[in-house]
Backbone as CSV, one residue per row, in Angstrom:
resi,resn,N_x,N_y,N_z,CA_x,CA_y,CA_z,C_x,C_y,C_z
1,MET,12.207,-24.917,-81.225,11.297,-23.973,-80.690,10.202,-24.474,-79.303
2,ARG,9.848,-25.695,-79.576,9.123,-26.388,-78.728,9.968,-26.761,-77.487
3,GLN,10.921,-27.644,-77.563,12.275,-27.383,-76.763,12.444,-26.373,-75.403
4,TRP,12.694,-25.140,-76.598,12.855,-23.919,-75.688,12.073,-23.574,-74.638
5,TYR,10.193,-23.986,-75.216,8.842,-23.323,-74.313,8.771,-24.618,-73.503
6,ARG,9.146,-25.740,-73.881,9.242,-26.795,-73.000,10.183,-26.345,-71.665
7,ALA,11.310,-25.873,-71.727,12.454,-25.677,-70.699,11.851,-24.263,-70.096
8,ILE,11.089,-23.638,-70.723,10.795,-22.309,-70.099,9.702,-22.464,-69.235
9,ILE,8.686,-23.545,-69.210,7.521,-23.888,-68.645,8.198,-24.932,-67.522
10,ALA,9.112,-25.602,-67.780,9.799,-26.327,-66.653,10.095,-25.643,-65.465
11,ASN,11.120,-24.690,-65.946,11.675,-23.433,-65.041,10.480,-22.831,-64.217
12,LEU,9.462,-22.513,-64.941,8.311,-21.511,-64.437,7.808,-22.643,-63.386
13,ASP,7.508,-23.785,-63.329,6.618,-25.047,-62.692,7.884,-25.026,-61.234
14,GLN,9.013,-25.179,-61.673,10.173,-25.669,-60.695,10.032,-24.469,-59.701
15,TRP,10.033,-22.836,-60.106,10.000,-22.050,-59.316,8.857,-21.649,-58.452
16,HIS,7.945,-22.118,-59.779,6.222,-21.832,-58.575,6.425,-22.778,-57.353
17,GLN,7.089,-23.804,-57.644,6.637,-25.317,-56.690,7.312,-24.935,-55.430
18,SER,8.689,-24.012,-55.717,9.988,-23.384,-54.803,9.223,-22.330,-53.513
19,ALA,8.430,-21.545,-54.903,7.638,-20.361,-53.902,6.574,-21.072,-53.090
20,VAL,5.657,-21.876,-53.703,4.788,-22.249,-52.730,5.410,-22.762,-51.550
21,THR,6.627,-23.685,-51.586,6.779,-24.540,-50.437,7.864,-23.304,-49.569
22,SER,7.783,-22.084,-50.339,8.688,-21.402,-49.238,8.021,-20.665,-48.288
23,TYR,6.451,-20.016,-49.129,5.395,-19.778,-48.942,5.243,-19.981,-47.381
24,SER,4.736,-21.416,-47.735,4.024,-22.254,-46.643,4.668,-22.383,-45.805
25,PHE,5.921,-22.379,-46.069,7.189,-22.801,-44.659,6.883,-21.413,-43.735
26,MET,7.115,-20.420,-44.441,7.357,-18.923,-43.832,5.615,-19.173,-42.949
27,ARG,4.725,-19.356,-43.973,3.134,-18.929,-42.547,3.033,-19.967,-42.019
28,TYR,3.722,-21.248,-42.102,3.373,-22.092,-40.762,4.452,-21.932,-39.721
29,THR,5.734,-20.875,-40.065,6.574,-21.040,-39.110,5.818,-19.621,-38.352
30,ARG,5.469,-18.615,-38.923,5.001,-17.867,-38.208,3.473,-17.985,-37.613
31,LYS,2.827,-19.277,-37.871,1.463,-19.869,-37.169,1.978,-20.692,-36.369
32,MET,2.852,-21.144,-36.145,3.630,-22.389,-35.345,3.372,-22.011,-33.655
33,ASN,2.364,-22.689,-33.086,2.042,-22.380,-31.604,3.134,-23.335,-30.708
34,VAL,2.963,-23.060,-29.489,4.053,-23.694,-28.644,3.686,-25.705,-28.803
35,THR,2.577,-26.214,-28.903,3.062,-27.551,-28.837,3.062,-27.915,-30.070
36,GLN,2.891,-27.227,-31.336,3.481,-27.718,-32.688,5.071,-27.629,-32.638
37,PHE,5.341,-26.159,-31.757,6.794,-26.026,-31.838,7.731,-27.547,-31.400
38,GLN,6.733,-27.791,-29.593,7.651,-28.615,-29.471,7.562,-29.923,-29.636
39,GLN,6.341,-30.431,-30.624,6.539,-31.444,-31.376,7.437,-31.417,-32.134
40,LEU,7.774,-30.529,-32.910,9.035,-30.446,-33.699,10.268,-30.897,-33.334
41,ILE,10.306,-30.258,-32.416,12.139,-30.345,-31.603,12.058,-31.942,-30.778
42,TRP,11.260,-31.992,-30.356,11.338,-33.658,-29.801,11.425,-34.761,-31.063
43,GLN,10.830,-34.273,-32.317,10.586,-35.001,-33.480,12.480,-34.890,-34.038
44,LYS,13.051,-33.560,-33.970,14.140,-33.374,-34.248,15.348,-34.103,-33.019
45,GLY,14.812,-34.187,-32.057,15.666,-34.601,-31.149,15.808,-35.935,-31.417
46,LYS,14.740,-36.908,-31.609,14.945,-38.461,-31.412,15.676,-38.457,-32.923
47,GLN,15.700,-37.725,-33.922,16.210,-37.662,-35.379,17.224,-37.960,-35.198
48,LEU,18.141,-36.730,-34.436,19.424,-35.910,-34.456,20.467,-36.378,-32.925
49,TYR,19.506,-36.866,-32.221,20.596,-37.462,-31.186,21.877,-37.561,-30.993
50,ARG,22.453,-36.756,-30.372,24.307,-37.259,-30.308,24.641,-38.261,-28.905
51,SER,25.083,-38.982,-28.877,25.869,-39.142,-27.788,26.897,-38.858,-26.881
52,MET,27.009,-38.301,-26.014,28.172,-37.482,-25.557,28.280,-38.011,-23.896
53,PRO,29.971,-38.418,-23.606,29.977,-38.571,-22.025,28.905,-38.029,-21.069
54,TRP,29.022,-36.729,-21.387,28.363,-36.168,-19.766,26.654,-36.186,-20.192
55,ARG,26.089,-36.719,-21.417,24.781,-37.065,-21.429,24.436,-38.244,-20.648
56,GLU,25.281,-39.074,-21.408,25.236,-40.501,-20.685,25.568,-40.941,-19.227
57,ARG,26.613,-39.736,-18.711,26.320,-39.677,-17.080,26.089,-38.382,-16.687
58,PRO,25.073,-37.896,-16.530,24.898,-36.304,-16.428,24.864,-36.104,-14.775
59,THR,26.311,-36.307,-14.489,26.583,-36.095,-12.984,26.874,-34.526,-13.115
60,PHE,26.820,-33.907,-11.500,27.252,-32.451,-11.830,28.836,-32.078,-12.213
61,TYR,29.475,-33.065,-11.849,31.211,-32.821,-11.984,30.944,-32.789,-13.524
62,TYR,30.525,-34.126,-14.333,30.681,-33.670,-15.891,29.960,-32.866,-16.397
63,VAL,28.755,-32.741,-15.962,28.022,-31.404,-17.024,28.709,-30.014,-16.776
64,LEU,29.680,-30.250,-15.289,30.236,-28.601,-14.978,31.598,-28.325,-15.893
65,VAL,32.158,-29.835,-16.170,33.634,-29.355,-16.875,33.056,-29.568,-18.375
66,SER,32.170,-30.141,-19.005,31.788,-30.076,-20.561,31.108,-28.817,-20.675
67,GLU,30.650,-28.299,-19.741,29.940,-26.836,-20.115,31.031,-25.511,-19.799
68,ILE,31.893,-26.018,-19.404,33.123,-24.674,-19.333,33.963,-25.096,-20.189
69,MET,34.287,-26.475,-20.957,35.020,-26.779,-21.907,34.104,-26.315,-23.577
70,LEU,32.808,-26.035,-23.158,32.143,-25.844,-24.632,31.678,-24.390,-24.447
71,GLN,32.256,-23.873,-23.752,32.052,-22.712,-23.907,33.317,-22.052,-24.928
72,GLN,32.714,-21.252,-26.163,34.242,-20.851,-27.371,34.265,-21.925,-28.006
73,THR,34.046,-23.182,-27.770,34.700,-24.689,-28.486,33.685,-25.477,-28.845
74,GLN,33.892,-25.994,-30.405,32.980,-26.384,-31.148,33.314,-28.258,-29.855
75,VAL,31.954,-28.714,-30.232,31.424,-29.779,-29.912,32.507,-31.024,-29.942
76,GLY,33.381,-31.312,-31.211,33.845,-32.115,-31.642,35.750,-32.011,-30.887
77,ARG,36.228,-31.001,-30.495,37.426,-30.782,-30.014,37.146,-30.929,-28.432
78,VAL,35.963,-30.705,-27.844,35.569,-30.769,-26.664,35.618,-32.597,-26.499
79,LEU,34.875,-33.381,-27.454,34.860,-34.824,-27.180,35.965,-35.464,-27.292
80,ALA,36.847,-34.977,-27.882,37.893,-35.927,-27.928,38.790,-35.182,-27.064
81,LYS,38.630,-34.490,-25.801,39.452,-34.080,-24.751,38.955,-34.650,-23.205
82,PHE,37.688,-34.410,-23.258,36.622,-34.530,-22.504,37.050,-35.835,-21.712
83,THR,37.237,-37.176,-22.648,37.425,-38.658,-21.434,38.723,-38.412,-21.126
84,GLU,39.705,-37.826,-21.760,41.389,-37.776,-21.430,41.076,-36.897,-19.967
85,PHE,40.840,-35.669,-20.086,40.514,-34.953,-18.931,40.173,-35.463,-17.344
86,THR,38.556,-35.967,-17.845,38.256,-36.735,-16.411,38.868,-38.161,-16.349
87,ARG,39.775,-38.639,-17.081,40.360,-39.779,-16.597,41.705,-39.314,-15.972
88,THR,41.918,-38.481,-16.162,42.741,-37.453,-15.163,42.553,-37.552,-13.590
89,PHE,40.964,-36.751,-14.546,40.815,-35.730,-12.843,39.451,-36.205,-12.629
90,PRO,39.130,-37.696,-12.249,37.635,-39.027,-12.098,36.800,-38.017,-11.135
91,THR,37.063,-37.233,-10.448,36.451,-37.086,-9.435,36.254,-35.140,-9.186
92,ILE,35.238,-34.332,-8.511,35.576,-32.919,-8.588,36.669,-32.925,-7.366
93,ASP,36.518,-33.732,-6.667,37.820,-33.348,-5.437,39.366,-33.918,-6.132
94,SER,39.501,-34.333,-6.974,40.771,-34.767,-7.856,41.402,-33.810,-8.032
95,LEU,40.201,-32.929,-8.454,40.474,-32.043,-9.818,40.898,-30.252,-8.842
96,ALA,39.799,-30.418,-7.231,40.577,-29.651,-6.525,41.698,-29.379,-5.982
97,ALA,42.192,-30.565,-6.184,43.218,-31.060,-4.872,44.800,-31.158,-5.432
98,THR,44.178,-30.581,-6.808,45.788,-31.188,-7.882,46.442,-29.462,-8.253
99,ASP,47.628,-29.483,-9.018,48.145,-28.180,-9.048,47.420,-28.093,-10.401
100,LEU,47.303,-26.477,-10.503,46.845,-25.407,-11.584,47.664,-26.042,-13.043
101,SER,49.288,-26.450,-12.952,49.655,-27.000,-13.699,49.452,-27.991,-14.275
102,ARG,49.176,-28.746,-13.887,48.557,-29.977,-13.968,47.505,-29.709,-15.094
103,VAL,46.491,-28.942,-14.395,45.205,-28.491,-15.136,45.948,-28.548,-16.687
104,LEU,46.141,-27.095,-16.525,46.604,-26.568,-17.660,47.319,-27.583,-18.596
105,ALA,48.112,-28.390,-18.019,48.936,-29.315,-19.488,47.431,-30.280,-19.812
106,ALA,46.777,-30.590,-18.735,45.405,-31.374,-19.114,44.700,-31.152,-20.171
107,TRP,44.292,-29.536,-20.170,44.094,-28.634,-20.751,44.167,-28.241,-22.040
108,GLN,45.195,-28.656,-22.482,45.993,-28.188,-23.898,45.343,-28.460,-24.871
109,GLY,45.007,-28.007,-26.165,44.592,-28.270,-27.197,42.780,-27.654,-27.126
110,LEU,42.266,-27.312,-25.859,41.328,-26.345,-25.996,41.461,-24.800,-26.009
111,GLY,42.156,-24.589,-25.770,42.596,-22.991,-25.854,41.955,-22.524,-24.888
112,TYR,41.763,-21.039,-24.832,41.115,-20.149,-23.619,41.330,-21.106,-22.366
113,ASN,43.053,-20.726,-21.779,43.517,-21.074,-20.846,42.900,-20.871,-19.655
114,ARG,42.176,-19.673,-19.804,41.555,-19.294,-18.439,40.620,-20.004,-18.126
115,ARG,39.897,-20.524,-18.720,38.769,-21.497,-18.467,39.276,-22.664,-17.816
116,ALA,40.443,-23.407,-17.871,40.857,-24.132,-16.762,41.642,-23.476,-15.744
117,LYS,41.900,-22.244,-15.324,42.116,-21.847,-14.238,40.154,-21.772,-13.846
118,TYR,39.569,-20.975,-14.043,38.223,-21.379,-13.446,37.612,-22.510,-13.173
119,LEU,37.928,-23.747,-14.289,37.617,-24.899,-13.605,38.290,-25.262,-12.632
120,HIS,39.299,-25.058,-12.668,40.174,-25.482,-10.777,39.342,-25.133,-9.837
121,GLN,39.477,-23.266,-10.325,38.699,-22.757,-8.714,37.337,-22.613,-8.282
122,ALA,36.596,-23.672,-9.544,35.243,-23.769,-8.783,35.021,-25.160,-8.817
123,ALA,36.321,-26.165,-8.877,35.989,-27.532,-8.001,36.543,-27.163,-6.798
124,GLN,37.721,-26.169,-6.185,38.223,-25.958,-5.097,36.940,-24.839,-4.331
125,ALA,36.256,-24.569,-5.000,35.063,-23.828,-3.895,33.968,-24.982,-3.808
126,VAL,33.921,-26.001,-4.859,32.961,-26.683,-4.447,32.975,-27.901,-3.309
127,ALA,34.863,-28.341,-3.290,35.129,-29.172,-2.169,35.186,-28.296,-0.945
128,VAL,35.130,-26.871,-1.039,34.934,-26.268,0.376,33.617,-26.054,0.914
129,ASN,32.740,-25.606,-0.319,31.546,-25.210,-0.049,30.305,-25.980,-0.071
130,GLY,30.738,-27.033,-0.872,29.500,-28.107,-1.210,28.740,-28.095,-2.492
131,THR,28.142,-28.884,-3.133,27.931,-28.378,-4.517,26.416,-27.323,-4.404
132,PRO,26.492,-26.557,-5.042,25.385,-25.477,-5.369,24.435,-26.028,-6.248
133,ASN,22.839,-25.837,-5.666,21.584,-26.365,-6.740,21.045,-25.255,-7.201
134,THR,21.498,-23.605,-7.358,20.547,-22.666,-7.231,21.100,-22.206,-8.407
135,GLN,20.641,-21.088,-9.355,21.503,-20.485,-10.257,22.216,-19.281,-9.546
136,ILE,21.808,-18.822,-9.022,22.612,-17.388,-7.616,23.598,-18.406,-7.436
137,LYS,23.530,-19.524,-6.452,24.858,-19.609,-6.286,25.996,-20.440,-7.154
138,LEU,25.428,-21.188,-8.329,26.182,-21.394,-9.434,27.027,-20.509,-9.872
139,MET,26.442,-19.485,-9.937,26.873,-18.259,-10.893,27.653,-17.529,-9.755
140,LYS,28.195,-17.752,-8.483,29.283,-17.356,-7.599,30.510,-18.169,-8.042
141,LEU,30.651,-19.283,-8.840,31.534,-20.058,-9.000,32.400,-19.228,-9.764
142,PRO,33.634,-19.384,-10.413,34.481,-18.691,-11.378,34.168,-19.409,-12.713
143,GLY,33.897,-18.563,-13.361,33.521,-19.098,-15.041,32.426,-19.169,-14.882
144,VAL,31.399,-19.275,-14.143,30.196,-19.575,-14.673,29.014,-18.665,-14.564
145,GLY,28.672,-18.122,-15.801,27.726,-16.984,-16.257,26.319,-17.259,-15.499
146,ALA,25.415,-16.519,-15.958,23.812,-16.761,-16.048,23.547,-18.253,-17.014
147,ASN,24.087,-18.289,-18.486,23.770,-19.002,-19.304,24.608,-20.724,-18.753
148,THR,25.491,-20.453,-18.089,26.428,-21.804,-17.919,25.438,-22.555,-16.664
149,ALA,25.284,-21.747,-15.600,24.465,-22.243,-14.714,23.318,-22.510,-15.056
150,ALA,22.420,-22.043,-15.895,21.318,-22.289,-16.259,20.785,-23.888,-16.841
151,ALA,21.979,-23.929,-17.474,22.508,-24.909,-18.376,22.564,-26.084,-17.719
152,ILE,23.724,-25.991,-16.500,23.794,-26.927,-15.221,22.672,-27.518,-14.988
153,LEU,21.995,-26.351,-14.306,20.487,-26.856,-13.829,19.664,-27.919,-14.400
154,ASN,19.650,-27.197,-15.483,18.600,-28.396,-16.711,19.373,-29.570,-16.829
155,TYR,20.573,-29.530,-17.085,21.613,-31.094,-17.276,21.648,-31.989,-16.267
156,ALA,22.146,-31.270,-15.205,22.660,-32.439,-13.829,21.081,-32.264,-12.541
157,TYR,20.709,-31.479,-12.988,19.094,-31.246,-11.635,18.165,-31.360,-12.549
158,GLU,17.717,-31.560,-13.581,16.635,-31.862,-14.446,15.612,-30.223,-13.714
159,ILE,16.226,-28.866,-13.800,15.405,-28.148,-12.996,14.993,-26.908,-14.350
160,PRO,14.047,-27.118,-15.104,13.643,-26.079,-15.892,14.242,-24.803,-16.117
161,THR,15.206,-24.405,-16.884,16.079,-22.943,-16.662,16.030,-22.252,-18.200
162,PRO,15.591,-21.413,-18.423,15.679,-21.018,-19.746,17.083,-20.580,-20.103
163,PHE,17.866,-20.676,-20.942,19.076,-20.134,-21.501,19.184,-20.140,-23.009
164,VAL,20.177,-19.290,-23.319,20.327,-19.182,-24.682,21.842,-19.318,-24.927
165,GLU,22.469,-20.005,-25.821,23.873,-20.035,-26.348,23.172,-20.725,-27.694
166,THR,24.675,-20.402,-28.670,24.741,-20.662,-29.880,23.772,-21.450,-30.896
167,ASN,23.393,-22.959,-30.433,22.652,-23.545,-31.373,20.902,-23.157,-30.934
168,ILE,21.017,-23.019,-29.672,19.541,-22.536,-29.290,19.422,-21.389,-29.779
169,ARG,20.342,-19.973,-30.066,19.632,-18.846,-30.600,19.500,-19.460,-32.361
170,THR,20.238,-20.811,-32.549,20.039,-21.127,-34.331,18.731,-21.301,-34.758
171,VAL,18.123,-21.869,-33.222,16.825,-22.740,-33.653,15.874,-21.536,-33.511
172,TYR,15.790,-20.733,-32.841,14.595,-19.203,-32.505,14.998,-18.569,-33.498
173,PHE,16.279,-18.168,-33.774,16.420,-17.467,-34.983,15.460,-18.159,-36.553
174,HIS,15.577,-19.159,-36.481,14.956,-20.154,-37.675,13.425,-19.871,-37.643
175,HIS,12.868,-20.336,-36.036,11.386,-20.322,-36.510,10.813,-19.192,-36.008
176,PHE,11.106,-18.346,-35.224,10.679,-16.864,-34.557,11.162,-15.659,-35.159
177,PHE,12.438,-16.049,-35.200,13.097,-14.363,-35.987,13.924,-14.598,-37.026
178,ALA,12.816,-15.060,-38.420,13.703,-15.496,-39.542,14.133,-14.108,-40.306
179,ASN,13.195,-12.843,-40.243,13.099,-11.947,-40.966,13.477,-10.905,-40.528
180,GLU,14.147,-10.709,-39.219,14.781,-9.831,-38.131,15.952,-9.805,-38.219
181,THR,16.777,-8.370,-38.081,18.160,-8.334,-37.483,18.306,-7.765,-36.379
182,ARG,19.309,-7.841,-35.728,19.340,-6.965,-34.026,18.841,-7.946,-33.308
183,VAL,18.538,-9.206,-33.182,17.653,-9.786,-32.036,18.576,-9.654,-31.014
184,SER,17.728,-9.413,-29.991,18.592,-9.607,-28.501,18.821,-10.730,-27.916
185,ASP,19.480,-11.373,-27.228,19.290,-12.341,-26.129,18.109,-12.406,-25.649
186,GLN,17.617,-11.522,-24.930,16.774,-11.074,-23.866,15.575,-11.389,-24.952
187,ASP,15.185,-11.182,-26.063,14.322,-11.447,-26.853,13.912,-13.266,-27.198
188,VAL,15.518,-13.392,-27.260,15.296,-15.141,-27.814,14.823,-15.629,-26.323
189,LEU,15.599,-15.269,-25.216,15.031,-16.085,-24.198,13.841,-15.953,-23.541
190,VAL,13.100,-14.936,-23.833,11.510,-14.837,-23.761,10.811,-16.199,-24.342
191,LYS,11.249,-16.247,-26.014,10.793,-17.572,-26.761,11.329,-18.785,-26.130
192,VAL,12.217,-18.704,-25.475,12.886,-20.133,-24.705,11.881,-20.649,-23.987
193,ALA,11.492,-19.613,-22.850,10.856,-19.156,-21.691,9.072,-19.687,-22.177
194,GLU,8.723,-19.514,-23.172,7.380,-19.681,-23.746,7.508,-20.930,-24.101
195,THR,8.339,-21.799,-24.246,8.179,-22.901,-25.671,8.489,-24.132,-24.824
196,ILE,9.149,-24.185,-23.510,10.207,-25.142,-23.192,8.967,-26.092,-22.486
197,ASP,9.466,-27.065,-22.671,8.724,-28.523,-21.930,9.756,-28.745,-20.672
198,ALA,8.996,-28.288,-19.925,9.344,-28.122,-18.150,9.793,-29.480,-17.632
199,ALA,8.480,-30.409,-18.147,8.338,-31.588,-17.797,9.843,-32.369,-18.008
200,ARG,10.653,-32.423,-18.741,11.601,-33.196,-19.494,13.123,-31.798,-19.772
201,PRO,13.652,-31.173,-18.783,14.191,-30.127,-19.465,15.486,-30.313,-20.261
202,ARG,16.090,-31.444,-19.254,17.179,-32.132,-20.024,17.251,-32.546,-20.969
203,GLU,16.621,-33.612,-21.403,16.128,-33.934,-23.022,15.779,-32.979,-23.671
204,TRP,14.944,-31.931,-23.455,14.411,-30.986,-24.142,15.687,-29.750,-24.803
205,PHE,16.834,-29.622,-23.856,17.787,-28.863,-24.251,18.741,-29.766,-24.815
206,TRP,18.805,-31.140,-25.024,19.668,-31.701,-25.947,19.233,-31.427,-27.293
207,ALA,17.982,-31.650,-27.471,17.151,-31.986,-28.775,17.321,-30.734,-29.398
208,LEU,17.085,-29.416,-28.437,17.454,-28.156,-29.347,18.794,-27.983,-29.513
209,MET,19.729,-28.865,-29.045,20.935,-28.326,-28.912,21.435,-29.159,-30.642
210,ASP,20.803,-30.432,-30.827,20.850,-31.070,-31.650,20.722,-30.329,-33.185
211,TYR,19.272,-30.024,-33.083,18.406,-29.486,-33.773,19.347,-28.016,-34.328
212,GLY,19.775,-27.611,-33.530,20.345,-26.471,-33.728,21.549,-26.564,-34.770
213,ALA,22.157,-27.409,-34.074,23.920,-27.940,-35.082,23.558,-28.571,-36.317
214,GLU,22.217,-29.170,-36.456,21.542,-29.286,-37.828,21.324,-28.312,-38.865
215,LEU,20.693,-27.342,-37.910,20.568,-26.053,-38.596,21.455,-25.279,-39.419
216,LYS,22.751,-25.118,-38.099,24.157,-24.638,-38.896,24.515,-24.884,-39.853
217,HIS,24.555,-26.322,-39.921,25.134,-27.134,-40.984,24.528,-26.923,-41.984
218,GLN,22.907,-26.557,-42.220,22.714,-26.426,-43.401,22.392,-24.838,-43.791
219,GLY,22.949,-24.122,-42.880,22.959,-22.588,-43.128,21.957,-21.944,-43.104
220,HIS,20.839,-22.175,-41.846,19.955,-21.600,-41.618,20.015,-20.701,-40.145
221,GLY,19.370,-20.117,-39.744,19.517,-19.362,-38.556,20.961,-18.469,-38.169
222,ARG,21.028,-17.779,-39.246,22.544,-16.967,-39.031,22.828,-16.153,-38.071
223,LEU,23.978,-16.650,-37.413,24.138,-15.989,-35.800,24.266,-14.099,-36.193
224,SER,25.027,-13.970,-37.740,24.845,-12.258,-37.591,23.346,-11.889,-37.406
225,GLN,22.226,-12.163,-36.915,21.096,-12.139,-36.784,21.116,-11.210,-35.429
226,SER,21.548,-11.906,-34.779,21.957,-11.732,-33.497,22.820,-10.196,-32.709
227,LYS,22.171,-9.449,-32.308,22.271,-8.067,-31.575,24.005,-8.540,-30.994
228,HIS,24.104,-9.320,-30.481,25.616,-9.439,-29.877,26.671,-10.398,-30.424
229,TYR,26.438,-10.117,-31.770,27.525,-11.014,-32.867,28.436,-9.857,-32.680
230,THR,29.507,-11.045,-32.563,31.054,-9.840,-33.089,31.438,-11.219,-33.905
231,LYS,32.532,-10.817,-34.816,33.170,-12.164,-35.478,34.603,-12.014,-34.691
232,GLN,34.655,-13.443,-34.405,36.298,-13.818,-33.592,36.864,-13.598,-34.980
233,SER,38.261,-12.864,-33.850,39.311,-12.610,-34.695,40.507,-13.461,-34.732
234,LEU,41.166,-13.605,-35.864,41.869,-15.135,-36.469,43.018,-14.830,-35.426
235,LEU,43.445,-16.456,-34.960,44.133,-16.732,-34.452,45.548,-16.678,-34.545
236,ASP,45.924,-17.012,-36.068,46.921,-16.595,-36.519,47.878,-15.372,-36.594
237,GLY,49.143,-15.256,-35.738,49.582,-14.121,-36.056,48.971,-13.462,-34.797
238,SER,48.247,-13.261,-33.472,47.731,-13.263,-32.590,48.188,-13.191,-31.319
239,ILE,47.693,-12.103,-30.216,48.851,-12.397,-28.782,48.079,-13.577,-28.412
240,ARG,46.689,-13.951,-28.690,46.244,-15.158,-27.809,47.054,-16.242,-28.417
241,GLN,47.246,-16.453,-29.277,48.164,-17.507,-30.184,49.578,-17.788,-29.573
242,MET,49.677,-16.345,-28.664,51.622,-16.821,-28.102,51.076,-16.697,-27.083
243,ARG,49.826,-15.956,-26.525,49.751,-16.869,-24.948,49.524,-17.979,-24.983
244,GLY,48.856,-18.838,-26.002,49.149,-19.965,-25.685,50.160,-20.944,-25.691
245,GLU,50.802,-20.744,-26.717,52.490,-20.844,-26.840,53.262,-20.823,-25.426
246,ILE,52.984,-20.017,-24.885,53.776,-19.829,-23.520,53.451,-20.678,-22.733
247,ILE,52.183,-20.859,-22.349,51.706,-21.831,-21.876,51.990,-23.413,-21.570
248,ARG,51.762,-23.761,-23.832,52.284,-24.702,-23.883,53.865,-25.254,-22.901
249,ARG,54.837,-24.630,-23.558,55.986,-24.351,-23.075,56.067,-24.499,-21.698
250,TYR,55.464,-23.905,-20.623,55.567,-24.066,-19.344,55.324,-25.308,-18.585
251,VAL,53.842,-25.707,-18.922,53.693,-26.985,-18.761,54.044,-27.980,-18.865
252,ARG,55.330,-28.068,-20.073,56.236,-28.786,-20.483,57.186,-28.864,-19.681
253,GLY,57.354,-28.027,-18.884,58.563,-27.863,-18.000,59.632,-26.589,-17.894
254,GLN,59.646,-26.057,-19.181,60.365,-24.993,-19.077,59.894,-23.518,-18.241
255,SER,60.906,-23.224,-17.876,61.188,-22.047,-17.043,60.783,-20.562,-17.895
256,ILE,59.890,-20.051,-16.972,59.844,-18.010,-17.745,61.155,-17.563,-18.625
257,ALA,62.236,-17.973,-17.858,63.560,-17.475,-18.081,63.822,-18.003,-19.397
258,GLN,63.976,-19.556,-19.638,63.999,-20.347,-20.776,62.981,-19.937,-22.271
259,ILE,61.777,-19.657,-21.423,60.985,-19.330,-22.883,61.122,-17.768,-23.258
260,ALA,61.557,-17.236,-22.420,61.584,-15.678,-22.805,62.971,-15.604,-23.502
261,ARG,63.950,-16.721,-23.389,65.178,-16.392,-24.201,64.714,-17.043,-25.958
262,GLU,63.633,-17.759,-26.024,63.153,-18.356,-27.038,62.457,-17.954,-27.910
263,LEU,61.615,-17.419,-27.168,60.348,-16.315,-27.810,60.499,-14.935,-28.115
264,SER,61.236,-14.333,-27.132,61.264,-12.616,-26.782,61.474,-12.016,-28.258
265,GLY,61.906,-12.839,-29.021,62.409,-12.147,-30.173,60.727,-11.331,-31.088
266,ASP,59.995,-12.185,-30.501,58.817,-11.932,-31.294,57.997,-10.675,-30.749
267,SER,57.271,-9.709,-31.561,56.993,-8.562,-30.928,55.519,-8.981,-29.989
268,ARG,54.797,-10.435,-30.128,53.634,-10.181,-29.424,54.043,-10.955,-27.907
269,PHE,55.436,-11.009,-28.002,55.865,-11.747,-26.665,55.470,-11.236,-24.753
270,ALA,55.710,-9.861,-25.049,56.521,-8.973,-23.899,54.639,-8.901,-23.379
271,ALA,53.791,-8.624,-24.680,52.078,-8.640,-24.004,51.542,-9.756,-23.488
272,ALA,51.816,-10.490,-24.227,51.549,-12.283,-24.146,51.943,-12.594,-23.057
273,LEU,52.909,-12.310,-22.351,53.778,-12.934,-21.086,53.009,-11.921,-19.961
274,ARG,52.761,-10.817,-19.964,52.263,-10.010,-18.971,50.811,-10.481,-18.661
275,GLY,49.989,-10.588,-19.771,48.914,-11.415,-19.841,48.695,-12.674,-18.938
276,VAL,49.205,-13.422,-19.427,49.274,-14.791,-18.604,49.592,-14.868,-17.157
277,GLN,50.485,-14.487,-16.941,51.374,-13.351,-15.478,49.679,-13.052,-14.675
278,ASN,49.529,-11.937,-15.249,48.379,-11.073,-14.645,47.336,-12.263,-14.409
279,ASP,46.950,-12.871,-15.149,45.688,-14.009,-15.033,46.185,-14.670,-14.700
280,GLY,47.373,-14.996,-13.410,47.652,-16.044,-12.731,47.804,-17.355,-13.222
281,LEU,48.211,-17.696,-14.574,48.250,-18.957,-15.550,49.436,-19.458,-14.982
282,ILE,50.625,-18.688,-14.918,52.001,-19.347,-14.886,52.295,-18.110,-14.101
283,SER,53.474,-18.801,-12.968,54.261,-17.857,-11.638,56.031,-18.583,-12.074
284,GLU,56.757,-17.453,-11.649,58.319,-18.626,-11.247,58.267,-19.078,-10.050
285,GLU,58.527,-20.408,-10.004,58.333,-20.941,-8.755,60.104,-20.241,-7.990
């Protein structure tokens, strides 16, 4: 009986401590002011900093390549490809001067091949018009939207510009929208603007990104809270998968006729081929 009683008391005590900790954290989170939040982010940034080639050398070209690669692709996959890609095309001029087929070949393994075309076109635009240094000018580049443009301004130019992406959402969901659902990016953007450390925007957003990655790893800041959240469709068996296979064969030197002979038996082939042709990713010479 005594052992049973002690176990109950121990469990109650453990529950009480957990409840107190959770309550204290929630209360602290609700009352966290800008200074406290900034101190936390700088602390986490120092603890969790991840070295990456585009961080060690944050030139416009390196930042542009990395930001396009990181759209819908995890950092680990980008790290494995970035060095190889920039070794093949060491400058923005060398990328602009090459053929799209070579860019697609260097891009293999990252998926979403339209990004390779956009990056190639962006490099060509810069070669002609010069390097853009405002959000409006950056957004005129193919494949560069408002958030990508803002990221480039922070990382390449150290111009403080609020933006939202997956890891940043995670941080702000965790600290400012913990009990809310259907949170819009505009709501998050307002908080980002309120809390940004404008003195050091490059390092500030690196810190946010690294802290957000850690929170995701811990299961915090669920992205399903976002009003814009959609679950990505499976790759296996998809037209997207067939598109990738067509491009892989094309950049290896197969003609469209050869590819058709080998893949036309697949019900996805016709739609996939039509898609990559319409996107200007492949063409019969």
